[in-house]
N, C-alpha and C positions, 0 to 999 in steps of 0.2 A: 299881401302874399299868402298863398295857401300854406298849410302846415307841411313843412318838410323835415320835421323833427325825426331824429333817429330814435329807435326803440329805447325807452328810458331804462328798461331792464336789460342788462347785457345778454344778448342772444348770440350763441355761438355762430360765427360767420359761416362755417361749413353747413350748419343747420339751415341758415337763411338761404344759402345757395341751393340746398336740396329742395327746400320749399319752393323757391323761385323756379327752379327747373321743372318741378312737378306741376305747379299751378299754371305757369305761362308757356311751357313748351310741351311737356309730356301729355297733359290732358287735352289741349287743343289738337295735338297730333292724333291722339287716339280717337277723338271725336271725328276728325276729318277722315280717318281711315276706316273706322268700324261702326260708328254709332248710326242707327237709323235716324234719318233727318227729321222724322216726325216727333222725335224726342228732344228737339232743340231747346224748347222753352223749359222743359223739365230739367235739362242739363244746366241751363242758365240759372234756374232757381237754386239748384243744389250748389252750383259754383258760388253764387252770391252768399248763401248761408255760410259756407266754409270761409269765404273772404271776410264776412262781417265778424265771424268768430275769431279769426286771426287778428283783425283790427282791434277787437276788444281785448284780446290777450296781450297785444303789444303795449297797450296803455299809453296815456299821454295825449290821446287824440281828443280834440275839442269837438264833441259831437254837434254842438250848436253851429259849427261851421257849415254843416249840411243845409241849414236853413237861414243862415245869415249871409252877409256880403251881397245882398241884392242891390244895394246902392252902388256896388262896383261894376254892375253889369253894363257894358258899353252897348246900349241898345242900337245905336246907329250902325255899329260894326256888325251886330247880329243881323240886322236887315240886309246890309250889303253882302254879308257872308251867304245868307239865304239866296240872294239874287245870283251870286256867282255860282253857287252850287246848282241852282235851278238851270241856269244857262248851260253849265257844263254837262249836267245830266241829260238835258234835252238834246244837245249836240251829239253826245255819245249815242243816244237812242236813234237819232236821225241817221247816223253812220252805220250802226250795227243791227238795229231791229226796229225800223220805222213802223212795221206792221203792228208792233206791240203798243204804240202810243194810242191811248184810248180817248174817245170823245167824252166830253163832260156831260153825261146823261144824268138824270135825276138819281138813278140807282148808284152811279159811280160817285156822285156828289155826296150821297148819304154814307157810302163806304169811306170816302176820304175824311169826312167829319169824324167818324168812328176811329179811323186810323190816327188822325191828328190828336185825338184825345188819349188813345191807348198806347201808342208807340213810345212817347216820352216816359211813360210810367212803367211799362212792362219790358221794355228793351233798353232804351237809352239810360234810364236810371240805374239798373243793376250793373250795366257795363261800366258806367262812370264810377260807381262805388268800387269796383274791382280794379279797373285799369288806371284810375287816377288816384282815388283816396288811398286804397290799400297799397298800391305800388309806391307812391311817393312817401307815405308815412312809415311803412314797414321796411321797404327794400331800397329806399334811396341811399342808405348807408353803403350799399354795394357799388354805388356809382358816385364817388365824391365829386366828379366833374358834372355839374348839372346839365351841361350841353349833351354829354354822352347819355345821361339818364333820360333826357327828353327824346333823343333819337331811339334809344332802346325801347322806351315806352311806345313810341309810334310803331316800331317794327313788331313788337309783341301784339299790339292791337290789330295790326294787319294780319299777323300769323294766326290770330284767333279766328279769322275769317277764311282760313284755308279750306274749311268745310264746303265752301261754295265752288272751289276749284275753278276760279276765274282770275286771270291776270288783271282784268279791269277792276274787279272788287279789291284785289290786293293793293293795287296802286291807290285807288280812291281812299281805302281805309288807312293806308299809311299817311297820306296827306291829311286826312281828317283827324287821325290820331295825334299827329303833330300839332295841329291847330287846337285840339281839345286839351292836350297836355300843356301847351303854352298858356292857354286861357286859364287853366286850373291854377298854375303857378302864379300867374300875374293878377288874376281877378277873383279866384276862389271857385268853389264847387258849383254854385248856381250858374255861373257863366258857361262852364264846360258842359254842364247838363243841358242848358238851353240850346247851345250851339249844336250839340249832338242830336237833340230832339228835332230841331229845325232842319238839320241836314238830312236826317232820315225821312222826315215827312215830305220835304221838298223832292227828294229823289224818288220816293214812291209816287208822288203826285205827277211827275213828268214821265212815269212809266218804267223807272229803273227797278221796280219790283221784279222785272224780268230776270235780273241778275241775282236777286236775293230771295226769290221764291224757290223753296226746296224742291218743288216738283220739276224744276228745270235743271237741277244739279245732276251732272253726269261724272261719276268718278272715273279717272283715267286708267282704270285697271279692272 
């Protein structure tokens, strides 16, 4: 089971709630409302740096957990999860934007190889550090009932994607967030990271970059 320890140094609960609200609610809301979307990766980098600093300040986290527990990865479930995600994404694209489904040309194949290499490192990894490791290590004390904590985690992960202004994205990221959170708690960080990376890569492969490409985002105001 992943580390669910409470901060070893007593931290004022009011301070934790203030941090929690700023990190997981205020900042994503401000990004969705005001930030130029071409700054998304810069914002994610800054968010990650702050999150790692808070994780270090909390103390008591076994950093080796980030690279251990590979033996706990349920590889068959990872494959099945990827297949379900792919089928779901393809069905959504067929119903909503079939013209965006691309043929597998040589150029697209090269792009997908690059995507499959970079997405897990540049996007899935920092998101999992913040939404799973930091959340459960520093802020789980705010949610004594683990079931509530898991649902809150999934809801916050979905809310962080408000910047895309898409109900489809919000639903998919809530379900994905719940799967990643459960996997983190049950199997450890590597499993959550792998599942996140696989989900993102498969969705982009079947054309769902249509929903996650910032050039398609239209703010409703």
